[in-house]
Backbone as a ProteinNet text record, in pm:
[ID]
protein_1_A
[PRIMARY]
MGDPLHHSPGTLPRARGLLEGAHRAESGERSSSRTATRDPGASIESVNYDALPGGDLVRQGLADLGRRDETVAALLVSIGAPRLRRIGIPVPKRTFRDPEHRLYLFLAAEDSDSAHSRYNAWVGRLVSFENAAECVS
[TERTIARY]
-5268.4	-5218.9	-5334.3	-5328.8	-5438.2	-5440.8	-5486.8	-5493.4	-5351.3	-5318	-5181.2	-5135.8	-5229.3	-5189.7	-5158.4	-5190.9	-5168.3	-5087.5	-5001.5	-4926.2	-4965.9	-4927.8	-4958.6	-4877.6	-4928.8	-4857.2	-4716.1	-4626	-4486.7	-4398.1	-4273.6	-4179.5	-4089.1	-4066.7	-3974.5	-3834	-3732.2	-3595.1	-3561.8	-3472	-3433	-3285.5	-3252.5	-3113.2	-3102.6	-2988.4	-2971.2	-2902.4	-2951.5	-2879.5	-2893.8	-2951.9	-2953.6	-3021.3	-3137.6	-3212.2	-3234.4	-3155.9	-3176.5	-3164.8	-3255.4	-3255	-3324.6	-3368.7	-3432	-3556	-3635.8	-3757.9	-3725.1	-3624.2	-3589.9	-3549	-3472.7	-3431.6	-3552.5	-3639.5	-3757.8	-3851.9	-3870.4	-3969.3	-3916.5	-3784.7	-3727.9	-3749	-3745.9	-3771.3	-3673.7	-3726.6	-3647.3	-3711.9	-3633	-3692.3	-3761.3	-3882.3	-3952.8	-4008.5	-4040.4	-4093.4	-4223.3	-4298.9	-4426.4	-4404.2	-4314.2	-4294.1	-4205.8	-4117.4	-4026.6	-4100	-4209.5	-4278.7	-4400.3	-4427.6	-4545.6	-4532.3	-4639	-4642.3	-4636.5	-4533.2	-4521.4	-4640.1	-4715.5	-4831.8	-4958.6	-4949.2	-5067.5	-5107.1	-5234.3	-5284.5	-5384.3	-5383.8	-5483.4	-5574.2	-5614	-5698.6	-5829.7	-5876.2	-6004.2	-5995.3	-5876	-5860.3	-5933.9	-6000.4	-6065.8	-5957.8	-5902.6	-5793.3	-5829.5	-5954.1	-5994.8	-5998.5	-5996.5	-5997.2	-5856.5	-5755.3	-5616.2	-5561.1	-5474.3	-5415.3	-5335.5	-5361.4	-5292.7	-5351	-5458.1	-5517.5	-5570.8	-5627	-5676.1	-5562.1	-5448	-5329.1	-5280	-5272.6	-5225.1	-5324.7	-5455.6	-5557.5	-5545.8	-5533.2	-5518.8	-5388.6	-5281.5	-5152.2	-5153.6	-5222.3	-5233.8	-5309.3	-5417.5	-5496	-5413.3	-5344.3	-5261.9	-5148.2	-5085.2	-4974.9	-5023.6	-5141.8	-5199.7	-5222.4	-5250.6	-5268.5	-5138.9	-5030.8	-4899.9	-4905.1	-4995	-5000.7	-4896.1	-4808.4	-4704.2	-4759.9	-4805.7	-4864.1	-4787.3	-4812.5	-4751.4	-4786.5	-4913.3	-4958.1	-4890.4	-4879.7	-4814.8	-4666.4	-4601.7	-4459.8	-4441.7	-4532.4	-4523	-4542.7	-4639.1	-4658.5	-4534.4	-4472	-4347.7	-4237	-4229.9	-4130.2	-4154.4	-4278.4	-4311.3	-4336.7	-4323.9	-4361.4	-4302.8	-4172.9	-4121	-4189.7	-4205.6	-4269.4	-4418.1	-4484.7	-4627.1	-4651.1	-4567.3	-4581.7	-4560.3	-4460.7	-4433.3	-4552.2	-4628.7	-4742.9	-4871.1	-4861.9	-4975.8	-5055.8	-5008.8	-5079.3	-5045.1	-5144.4	-5118.4	-5067.9	-4938.3	-4875.6	-4840.5	-4872.5	-4834.8	-4684.5	-4646.2	-4504.3	-4420.8	-4477.3	-4402.4	-4427.2	-4320.4	-4327.5	-4232.9	-4239.9	-4153	-4010.1	-3914.2	-3773.4	-3741.5	-3649	-3603.5	-3719.9	-3817.8	-3936.3	-3906	-3806.3	-3773	-3728.8	-3640.6	-3588.3	-3696.1	-3774.4	-3880.9	-3983	-4018	-4111.7	-4052.2	-3927.4	-3864.7	-3859.7	-3823.5	-3818.5	-3955.6	-4058.9	-4194.5	-4231.3	-4204.1	-4237.8	-4155.3	-4029.2	-3942.9	-3989	-4042.5	-4091.9	-4213.5	-4294.3	-4411.4	-4370.6	-4277.6	-4232.3	-4103.4	-3990.4	-3861.3	-3835.2	-3889.9	-3864.9	-3926.1	-4036.1	-4103	-4091	-4013.4	-4006.9	-3961.6	-3858.9	-3805.5	-3909.1	-3973.7	-4071.2	-4193.9	-4236.6	-4350.8	-4314.8	-4193.4	-4147.4	-4156.5	-4101.6	-4104.9	-4247.6	-4336.2	-4476	-4543.6	-4522.4	-4581.4	-4528.9	-4397.9	-4340.1	-4391.5	-4409.7	-4465.4	-4604.9	-4686.5	-4820.6	-4811.7	-4718.5	-4698.1	-4657	-4562	-4512.6	-4623.3	-4708	-4821.3	-4912.7	-4940	-5023.2	-4954.8	-4826.5	-4754.1	-4758	-4733.5	-4735.5	-4872.8	-4977.2	-5114.2	-5151.2	-5113.7	-5145.8	-5076.2	-4955.2	-4885.9	-4962.8	-5022.5	-5096.6	-5223.9	-5286.2	-5411.6	-5391.4	-5268.5	-5246.4	-5218.8
-1666.9	-1610.1	-1554.6	-1451.1	-1394.6	-1451.3	-1371.3	-1405.3	-1425.6	-1543.6	-1569.3	-1487.3	-1424.8	-1346.2	-1201.3	-1158.1	-1019.5	-1014.8	-916.1	-899.1	-768.9	-755.7	-630.6	-516.8	-395.5	-280.9	-275.6	-225.6	-214.8	-236.8	-212.8	-226.2	-344.8	-423.5	-534.8	-486.7	-534.8	-497.5	-548.5	-480.6	-521.3	-555.4	-654.6	-691.2	-733.4	-716.4	-749.4	-884.1	-960.1	-1076.3	-1205.7	-1206.7	-1328	-1443.3	-1419.1	-1526.5	-1501.8	-1413.5	-1382.9	-1509.2	-1524.8	-1639.9	-1761.6	-1753.4	-1869.3	-1912.2	-1816.6	-1850.8	-1920.2	-1869.4	-1932.7	-2077.6	-2104.3	-2241.4	-2325.4	-2269.4	-2340.7	-2373.3	-2277.7	-2296.1	-2378.6	-2399.9	-2473.9	-2402.3	-2268.5	-2190.5	-2228.6	-2253.8	-2284.8	-2212.2	-2187.7	-2131	-2243.5	-2222.5	-2321.5	-2248.1	-2323.2	-2258	-2186.1	-2238	-2175.7	-2037.5	-2025.8	-1895.9	-1806.1	-1864.1	-1783.4	-1711.9	-1769.6	-1709.3	-1628.1	-1621.5	-1547.8	-1399.5	-1340.5	-1197.7	-1121.6	-1036.6	-967.1	-876.6	-836.6	-752.3	-831.7	-964.3	-1049.1	-1053.9	-1078.5	-1085.9	-1198.4	-1264.4	-1368.6	-1324.7	-1197.2	-1140.8	-1216.1	-1281.8	-1350.1	-1485.4	-1524.9	-1653	-1651.1	-1758.8	-1774.7	-1818.2	-1722.6	-1750.1	-1860	-1861.1	-1958.7	-2101.2	-2116.8	-2249.2	-2309.4	-2229.6	-2277.2	-2293.1	-2391.5	-2407.8	-2283.3	-2229.6	-2108.1	-1981.1	-1992	-1875.1	-1773.3	-1821.5	-1730	-1646.5	-1708.3	-1640.2	-1533.3	-1567	-1472.3	-1358.2	-1390.2	-1284.9	-1186.5	-1239.3	-1153	-1073.2	-1137.9	-1069.9	-956.1	-975.9	-869	-750.1	-778.5	-670.7	-598.4	-675	-614.3	-532.5	-585.4	-514.3	-384.7	-387.6	-266.9	-157.6	-199.4	-103.9	-77.8	-143.9	-134.7	-188.2	-283.8	-350.2	-461	-459.5	-561.3	-682.1	-780.2	-902	-1021.6	-1138.1	-1260.3	-1274.3	-1254.4	-1269.5	-1168.6	-1042.6	-939.7	-969.8	-1018.9	-1054.4	-1172.2	-1268.4	-1381.1	-1336.8	-1248.6	-1197.5	-1119	-1047.4	-976.3	-1074.5	-1185.6	-1289.3	-1344.7	-1373.7	-1435.1	-1338.7	-1208.8	-1108.5	-1132.9	-1160.6	-1179.3	-1294.3	-1406.1	-1520.9	-1495.6	-1437.5	-1407	-1314.2	-1213.1	-1120.7	-1193.2	-1281.8	-1354.8	-1439.5	-1489.9	-1573.4	-1493.2	-1361.5	-1274.8	-1226.7	-1249.9	-1200.4	-1052.2	-966.7	-822	-781.5	-794.5	-758.7	-610.2	-536.1	-393.9	-375.6	-262.6	-237	-230.3	-167.5	-153.8	-274.8	-348	-461.4	-432.9	-514.6	-495.3	-537.2	-461.5	-497.6	-611.4	-696.3	-809.3	-890.1	-928.1	-994.5	-1129	-1203	-1331.8	-1312.4	-1217.1	-1192.4	-1135.6	-1043.9	-983.8	-1088.4	-1179	-1285	-1374.4	-1412.4	-1498.4	-1428.5	-1300.9	-1227.9	-1221.2	-1199.8	-1195.5	-1329.8	-1438.1	-1570.9	-1605.7	-1566.5	-1592.5	-1513.6	-1393.3	-1312.8	-1378.8	-1447.9	-1518.9	-1644	-1722.2	-1847.3	-1889.6	-1861.1	-1885.6	-2034.1	-2121.7	-2265.2	-2322	-2264.6	-2319.4	-2228.4	-2121.3	-2022.9	-2085.2	-2168.2	-2225.2	-2313.3	-2401.8	-2490.6	-2413.3	-2312.6	-2232.4	-2150.4	-2096.6	-2022.6	-2113.2	-2233.6	-2326.9	-2362.9	-2377	-2409.8	-2295.5	-2170.9	-2055.1	-2044.9	-2059.3	-2050.1	-2165.4	-2281	-2394.6	-2366.5	-2297.3	-2259.6	-2164.3	-2069	-1975	-2051.1	-2140	-2216	-2303.7	-2361.4	-2440.4	-2354.2	-2232.6	-2142.5	-2110.1	-2074.8	-2038.9	-2152.4	-2273.9	-2388.8	-2409.6	-2400.7	-2418.8	-2306.1	-2182.5	-2067.2	-2078	-2131.5	-2151.8	-2249.9	-2350	-2450.6	-2392.8	-2297	-2242.1	-2115.2	-2063.2	-1938	-1963.3
-1348.6	-1473.5	-1552.9	-1617.6	-1695.2	-1835	-1923.8	-2064.6	-2116.9	-2173.1	-2215.5	-2336	-2407.1	-2523.7	-2488.4	-2368.3	-2329.1	-2201.2	-2189.1	-2065.5	-2000.5	-1874.7	-1804.9	-1862.8	-1846.1	-1898.8	-1842.7	-1921.5	-1880.5	-2000.1	-1979.1	-2088.9	-2062.6	-2164	-2151.6	-2186.2	-2115.7	-2150.6	-2290.3	-2358.4	-2493.2	-2496.7	-2573.7	-2596.4	-2741.3	-2800.2	-2941.1	-2957	-3052.4	-3099.6	-3022	-2903.8	-2824.3	-2897	-2951.3	-3015.6	-3164.5	-3226.2	-3367.2	-3450.3	-3541.7	-3629.8	-3570.5	-3445.7	-3382.9	-3459.9	-3505.8	-3578.1	-3709.9	-3780.3	-3907.5	-3885.2	-3780	-3751.2	-3710	-3624.6	-3578.1	-3693.5	-3784.8	-3889.5	-4005.6	-4009.7	-4120.5	-4251.4	-4247.6	-4368.7	-4477.3	-4592.8	-4709.7	-4826	-4926	-5046.8	-5120.6	-5156.9	-5237.6	-5358.5	-5460.1	-5578.7	-5546.7	-5451	-5416.4	-5355.5	-5256.9	-5193.6	-5279.4	-5358.3	-5438	-5550.6	-5600.1	-5713.1	-5671.6	-5542.8	-5494.2	-5525.5	-5573.6	-5601.4	-5469	-5448	-5320.6	-5289.3	-5387.9	-5364.1	-5337.4	-5350.6	-5331.9	-5185.7	-5162.4	-5026.1	-5015.4	-4901.3	-4878.2	-4763.9	-4768.1	-4663.9	-4648	-4753.3	-4746.7	-4676.9	-4633.1	-4564.7	-4431.7	-4400.4	-4271.2	-4172	-4098.3	-4006	-3907.3	-3860.7	-3760.6	-3815.4	-3946.6	-4006.1	-4011.2	-3984	-3989.5	-3848.3	-3827.6	-3694.6	-3656.3	-3538.8	-3494.8	-3552.8	-3629.8	-3693.5	-3594.7	-3483.5	-3380.4	-3324.4	-3307.8	-3256.7	-3354.4	-3481.5	-3582.9	-3600.1	-3603.8	-3615.9	-3499.7	-3377.3	-3259	-3265.7	-3309.2	-3320.1	-3420.4	-3531.9	-3631.4	-3573.1	-3501	-3438.8	-3332.8	-3247.4	-3142.4	-3201.5	-3304.8	-3369	-3432.2	-3491.4	-3549.3	-3445.9	-3321.6	-3211.2	-3135.7	-3176	-3108.6	-2966	-2939.1	-2809.3	-2808.4	-2711	-2702.3	-2627.8	-2702.9	-2649.4	-2704.4	-2647	-2699.8	-2847.9	-2881	-3019.1	-3112	-3068.9	-3152	-3170	-3066.3	-3077.4	-3172.5	-3168	-3261	-3405.5	-3429.5	-3566.2	-3609.7	-3517.5	-3549.8	-3586.2	-3513.1	-3543.8	-3683.8	-3714.5	-3843	-3956.3	-3932.6	-4033.6	-4172.3	-4187.2	-4323.8	-4398.1	-4331.6	-4397.1	-4418.5	-4319.9	-4334.3	-4452.7	-4467.7	-4582.2	-4713.4	-4718.8	-4843.6	-4886.5	-4790.2	-4828.7	-4841	-4824.5	-4852.7	-4733.6	-4613	-4494.3	-4478.5	-4462.7	-4453.9	-4314.1	-4293.6	-4166.1	-4168.9	-4062.1	-4057.9	-4080.5	-4140.6	-4168.5	-4042.2	-3938.6	-3813.6	-3724.8	-3697.7	-3605.7	-3489.6	-3386.7	-3271.1	-3302.4	-3250.7	-3264.6	-3169.4	-3209.4	-3127	-3069.8	-3152.3	-3097	-3032	-3083.5	-3023.4	-2878.6	-2858.6	-2725	-2632.4	-2684.3	-2603.4	-2560.3	-2651.7	-2617.2	-2508.1	-2523.7	-2423.9	-2287.3	-2286.2	-2159.3	-2093.2	-2172.6	-2118	-2056.3	-2127.7	-2077.8	-1953.7	-1952.8	-1836.8	-1715.1	-1736.3	-1625	-1559.8	-1639.8	-1586.2	-1510.1	-1568.8	-1507.4	-1577	-1512.5	-1577	-1601.8	-1518	-1535.1	-1662.9	-1707.5	-1826.2	-1948.5	-1939.1	-2048.3	-2180	-2175.6	-2299.3	-2368.8	-2294.9	-2358.6	-2405.7	-2329.9	-2373.8	-2497	-2500.8	-2618.4	-2741.6	-2729.7	-2843.2	-2882.9	-2784.6	-2815.6	-2891	-2846.5	-2914.8	-3057.6	-3074.5	-3209.3	-3295.5	-3234.8	-3308.9	-3361.9	-3282.8	-3330.1	-3448	-3439.7	-3550.9	-3676.8	-3664.3	-3779.4	-3838.4	-3753.7	-3804	-3889.9	-3843.4	-3922.3	-4055.3	-4049.8	-4172.5	-4273.7	-4227.2	-4317.7	-4379.5	-4298.3	-4349.2	-4444.9	-4411.3	-4496.7	-4631.9	-4632.9	-4760.3	-4848.4	-4786	-4863.4	-4925.2	-4860	-4913.4	-4994.9	-4994.2	-5069.2	-5215.1
[MASK]
+++++++++++++++++++++++++++++++++++++++++++++++++++++++++++++++++++++++++++++++++++++++++++++++++++++++++++++++++++++++++++++++++++++++++

């Protein structure tokens, strides 16, 4: 297996609705006074991503998304884009459509037997970063 954050060139099939809302359920997103009152124009660009759990993944995903590279990291940032933006992470406006489904299809293509658990592990890393970033923002 190569680098787990990048896949070989090619297009992943797209389907609508299969896993929609999975990230919200996984992350336990709730409205809190902290996120509800955050200035939408605020940014925490000065955060040391590597100091937060999953920060390396989010930093790589932001870079990949900026280049429109469809990688595990870019798909995860696309999944978390609404929450990441609310806490001040500068996510590009254009994200991948159906990122939950695309990520699952990519993982299943590598190894269908472990796709579900790997999907949950990747999303868990994203959620860990989001939670930590909320605490420092």
